[in-house]
C-alpha positions as CSV (number, residue, x, y, z in Angstrom):
1,M,44.1,8.5,13.6
2,N,40.7,8.1,15.1
3,V,38.1,5.4,14.6
4,K,36.1,7.4,12.0
5,D,39.2,7.9,9.9
6,N,40.1,4.2,10.2
7,Q,36.5,3.2,9.1
8,R,36.7,5.7,6.2
9,T,40.1,4.4,5.1
10,R,38.8,0.8,5.2
11,L,35.7,1.8,3.2
12,S,37.7,3.7,0.6
13,K,40.1,0.8,0.2
14,K,37.2,-1.6,-0.2
15,M,35.6,0.6,-2.8
16,F,38.9,0.7,-4.7
17,Q,39.2,-3.0,-4.5
18,N,35.7,-3.6,-5.7
19,A,36.3,-1.1,-8.5
20,V,39.5,-2.8,-9.6
21,L,37.7,-6.2,-9.8
22,E,34.9,-4.7,-11.9
23,L,37.4,-3.1,-14.2
24,L,39.4,-6.3,-14.5
25,E,36.2,-8.1,-15.5
26,E,35.7,-5.5,-18.2
27,K,39.3,-5.1,-19.4
28,G,41.1,-8.3,-18.5
29,G,44.4,-6.8,-17.3
30,I,45.6,-4.3,-14.7
31,E,47.8,-2.6,-17.2
32,K,44.7,-1.5,-19.0
33,I,43.3,0.3,-16.0
34,S,44.0,4.0,-15.4
35,V,43.8,5.8,-12.1
36,R,41.1,8.0,-13.6
37,E,39.0,5.0,-14.5
38,L,39.5,3.4,-11.1
39,C,38.5,6.6,-9.3
40,A,35.4,7.0,-11.5
41,K,34.3,3.4,-10.9
42,A,34.9,3.6,-7.1
43,E,33.2,7.0,-7.1
44,L,36.1,8.5,-5.2
45,N,38.5,11.3,-6.1
46,R,42.1,11.0,-7.1
47,S,43.4,12.6,-3.9
48,T,41.8,9.7,-2.0
49,F,43.4,7.2,-4.3
50,Y,46.9,8.8,-4.0
51,A,46.5,8.9,-0.2
52,H,46.6,5.1,-0.2
53,Y,48.2,4.0,-3.5
54,A,50.7,5.0,-6.1
55,E,49.2,3.0,-9.0
56,P,46.3,0.6,-9.7
57,R,48.4,-2.5,-9.4
58,E,48.8,-1.7,-5.7
59,V,45.0,-2.0,-5.3
60,L,45.1,-5.3,-7.1
61,V,47.9,-6.6,-4.9
62,E,46.0,-5.5,-1.8
63,A,42.8,-7.3,-3.0
64,E,44.9,-10.4,-3.8
65,E,46.5,-10.4,-0.3
66,E,43.1,-10.0,1.3
67,I,41.6,-13.0,-0.5
68,L,44.7,-15.1,0.2
69,T,44.5,-14.3,3.9
70,E,40.7,-15.1,3.9
71,T,41.4,-18.3,2.1
72,A,44.1,-19.3,4.5
73,E,41.8,-18.6,7.4
74,H,39.0,-20.7,5.8
75,I,41.4,-23.6,5.3
76,K,42.6,-23.4,8.9
77,R,39.0,-23.4,10.1
78,I,37.9,-26.4,8.0
79,G,41.1,-28.2,8.9
80,A,40.3,-27.7,12.6
81,Q,36.7,-28.9,12.1
82,M,37.5,-31.7,9.7
83,K,35.8,-34.9,10.9
84,G,34.8,-36.4,7.5
85,G,38.3,-36.7,6.1
86,G,39.8,-35.3,2.9
87,K,36.6,-35.3,0.9
88,E,34.8,-33.1,3.4
89,F,37.8,-30.8,3.4
90,I,37.8,-30.5,-0.4
91,S,34.0,-30.1,-0.5
92,S,34.2,-27.2,2.0
93,F,37.0,-25.6,0.0
94,L,35.1,-25.9,-3.3
95,R,32.0,-24.4,-1.8
96,Y,34.1,-21.5,-0.5
97,V,35.4,-20.9,-4.0
98,R,31.9,-21.1,-5.5
99,D,30.5,-18.8,-2.8
100,N,33.2,-16.2,-3.6
101,D,32.8,-16.6,-7.3
102,R,33.4,-13.1,-8.4
103,V,36.8,-12.6,-6.8
104,F,38.1,-16.1,-7.8
105,R,36.7,-15.8,-11.3
106,V,38.5,-12.5,-11.8
107,L,41.7,-13.3,-10.1
108,L,42.1,-16.9,-11.3
109,V,40.4,-16.9,-14.7
110,T,39.7,-13.4,-16.2
111,A,42.8,-11.4,-15.1
112,A,44.9,-14.5,-14.5
113,D,48.0,-13.0,-12.9
114,P,50.6,-15.8,-12.9
115,A,52.1,-14.6,-9.7
116,F,48.7,-14.7,-7.9
117,K,47.9,-18.1,-9.4
118,S,51.2,-19.4,-8.0
119,R,50.7,-17.9,-4.5
120,F,47.1,-19.2,-4.5
121,M,48.2,-22.8,-5.4
122,Q,51.0,-22.8,-2.8
123,L,48.7,-21.4,-0.1
124,S,45.5,-23.2,-0.9
125,L,46.0,-26.4,-2.7
126,L,49.3,-27.4,-1.1
127,N,47.7,-26.7,2.3
128,L,44.8,-28.9,1.3
129,F,47.1,-31.8,0.3
130,E,49.1,-31.4,3.6
131,H,45.8,-31.6,5.6
132,M,45.1,-34.9,3.7
133,Q,48.4,-36.2,5.1
134,L,49.7,-37.8,2.0
135,T,52.6,-40.1,2.5
136,M,55.1,-40.5,-0.2
137,D,58.8,-41.0,-1.1
138,D,60.7,-37.8,-0.3
139,E,62.7,-38.2,-3.5
140,K,59.6,-38.0,-5.6
141,Q,57.5,-35.7,-3.4
142,Q,58.3,-32.4,-5.3
143,Y,57.3,-34.0,-8.6
144,I,54.1,-35.5,-7.2
145,Y,53.0,-32.4,-5.5
146,S,53.7,-30.4,-8.6
147,Y,51.6,-32.8,-10.7
148,L,48.7,-32.9,-8.2
149,L,48.8,-29.1,-7.7
150,N,48.8,-28.2,-11.4
151,G,46.2,-30.9,-12.2
152,S,43.9,-29.9,-9.4
153,F,44.3,-26.2,-10.2
154,G,43.4,-26.9,-13.8
155,I,40.2,-28.7,-12.7
156,L,39.3,-25.9,-10.3
157,T,39.7,-23.2,-13.0
158,Q,37.8,-25.2,-15.5
159,W,35.0,-25.6,-12.9
160,I,34.9,-21.9,-12.5
161,R,34.9,-21.3,-16.3
162,S,32.0,-23.8,-16.7
163,D,30.0,-21.8,-14.1
164,Y,30.2,-24.7,-11.7
165,A,28.5,-27.1,-14.0
166,A,29.6,-30.1,-11.9
167,A,28.1,-30.5,-8.5
168,V,30.5,-30.3,-5.6
169,P,30.3,-34.0,-4.6
170,E,30.9,-34.9,-8.3
171,L,34.0,-32.7,-8.5
172,V,35.3,-34.1,-5.2
173,E,35.0,-37.6,-6.5
174,L,36.7,-36.7,-9.8
175,L,39.6,-35.0,-7.9
176,F,40.0,-38.0,-5.5
177,T,39.8,-40.5,-8.3
178,L,42.4,-38.8,-10.5
179,N,44.7,-37.9,-7.6
180,S,44.4,-41.4,-6.0
181,S,45.1,-43.0,-9.4
182,A,48.2,-40.8,-9.8
183,L,49.5,-41.6,-6.3
184,T,48.8,-45.3,-6.7
185,N,50.7,-45.5,-10.0
186,V,53.7,-43.6,-8.7
187,A,55.4,-46.8,-7.6
188,L,55.5,-48.1,-11.2
């Protein structure tokens, strides 16, 4: 395959991914999207679709994998550059989410695929906590991480739903206050 074909393939796939996100915004679920609608929204023909995918869900999975990879790369970059501690790390992550509003709003709030939410939490939030180097009793660690992950994810999705009503520094302080309080009170 030559360079032109590779570029064309990448462009076609990107057009299908953008179209699936638009349709998810409109319809709310991948099961409601037909190949015909997806092709019309992407302004590509069905033969192009079937050259790369068997069903619309495959386009969604590909878009999800791409955002997870990009998020992991962002977390790795901010982890390597982190000088200001955990708060700087969380601030950078929150700005990344806000800057990529459409994709996170669709995938975490509007379409809300439980499998994607779980993978996102494991990749992103757990990685964030690990970079903060929390130390805790191994016996309680799985419970504490689960509590922190689910609570932090709830705050993140509410922040998206509220159209980012809270400023990033305000949200960082809230997350740190709640999570620090939870960690402090674990010994009780």
